[in-house]
C-alpha positions in Angstrom: 16.4 -1.9 17.6 14.7 1.6 16.1 16.2 4.1 14.0 15.7 7.2 11.8 17.8 8.8 9.3 18.4 9.9 5.5 19.0 7.0 2.7 22.8 7.5 1.9 22.8 4.6 -1.1 19.9 1.7 -2.2 20.4 -1.4 -3.5 19.1 -2.6 -7.2 15.6 -3.9 -5.9 14.5 -1.0 -4.1 11.6 0.6 -5.2 10.2 2.6 -2.0 13.3 4.7 -1.3 15.5 6.5 -3.1 18.5 8.6 -2.2 18.1 11.7 0.2 14.6 10.5 1.4 14.1 10.8 5.3 12.7 7.9 6.6 12.3 5.7 10.1 12.7 2.3 10.2 13.0 -0.9 12.4 16.0 -2.8 12.5 16.1 -6.3 13.2 18.2 -8.6 15.7 19.9 -10.1 12.6 21.0 -7.0 11.7 23.3 -4.4 12.9 21.9 -1.8 15.4 20.8 1.8 15.0 23.3 3.6 16.8 25.8 4.0 14.4 27.0 6.8 11.2 25.2 4.1 8.5 22.4 1.5 9.3 21.2 -1.2 6.6 17.8 -2.6 6.7 15.1 -3.9 4.5 12.9 -1.6 2.7 9.5 -3.0 4.2 10.9 -2.3 7.8 10.9 1.3 6.7 8.9 4.1 5.8 9.1 7.6 4.6 9.4 10.0 8.1 6.7 12.6 7.9 7.6 16.1 8.1 5.8 17.1 11.1 8.0 15.3 13.4 11.8 15.2 14.1 14.1 12.4 13.4 13.9 11.7 17.2 10.5 11.1 17.0 10.7 9.4 14.5 13.0 6.5 15.9 10.8 6.4 18.9 8.0 5.0 16.1 9.1 1.3 14.5 9.1 -1.0 17.8 6.6 0.3 20.0 4.1 0.8 16.6 4.6 -2.7 15.7 4.3 -4.5 19.5 0.9 -2.6 19.5 -0.2 -3.8 15.9 1.2 -7.0 16.6 -0.4 -8.2 19.8 -4.3 -6.0 18.8 -4.3 -6.9 15.2 -2.0 -10.1 14.6 -2.8 -12.1 17.7 -6.2 -10.9 19.1 -7.9 -10.2 15.8 -9.3 -6.7 17.2 -12.4 -5.9 14.6 -15.1 -3.4 14.5 -17.5 -3.3 17.9 -15.3 -5.5 20.0 -14.1 -3.5 23.6 -10.2 -3.6 24.2 -8.8 -2.5 27.6 -5.5 -0.7 27.3 -3.1 -0.6 30.4 -0.7 1.9 30.1 -2.6 3.7 27.4 -0.4 6.6 27.5 3.2 5.1 27.4 4.6 3.8 24.0 3.1 0.9 22.9 0.0 2.6 24.8 -0.5 5.3 23.0 -0.1 3.3 19.9 -2.8 0.5 20.4 -5.3 3.1 21.5 -5.0 4.7 18.4 -4.9 1.1 16.2 -7.9 0.1 18.1 -9.8 3.4 17.8 -8.8 2.9 13.6 -9.9 -0.6 13.6 -13.6 0.6 15.4 -12.9 -1.0 18.7 -14.3 0.6 22.0 -11.7 1.4 23.6 -11.3 1.5 27.3 -7.5 2.7 28.6 -5.9 3.4 32.2 -2.8 5.9 32.8 -1.4 7.7 36.1 -3.3 10.7 37.2 -0.4 12.4 35.6 -1.4 11.1 32.0 -5.1 11.5 32.1 -4.8 14.5 29.8 -2.7 12.8 27.0 -5.1 9.8 27.4 -8.0 12.0 27.1 -6.8 13.2 23.3 -6.5 9.6 22.5 -9.8 8.1 23.7 -13.4 10.1 23.5 -13.5 10.9 27.1 -17.1 10.8 28.1 -17.7 12.0 31.8 -20.1 9.1 33.1 -19.2 7.5 36.7 -17.5 4.2 36.0 -20.3 1.9 37.7 -22.9 3.6 35.1 -20.1 2.5 32.3 -19.6 -1.0 33.3 -23.1 -1.7 33.7 
């Protein structure tokens, strides 16, 4: 239920956006889908699209990022100094989970396939120590 686009119209109580703003949004299950010419969402379910990413990239953000946030912050209460293991750290939810955990000051351990190791090393501060030494 992710979408990205340009604001065409805002309601009279909307304060965060104006016509012409490029945004990305999460469309809740009560709302219609985003595969349409126009879509409606609440202002709290949207954010300005960073200029550094295109609309396709922006449309992939909301659900994956929200899922990672809910798991780590809302449910697990992840905080500074804790250690977190993220399986699939190079996937959609995983890449957000790694970044959220790092931003909250957690020690991040993540798994990824061999083909995705380079991406994961960019997200996690990689130390070339043996696993046995790190796990001891």
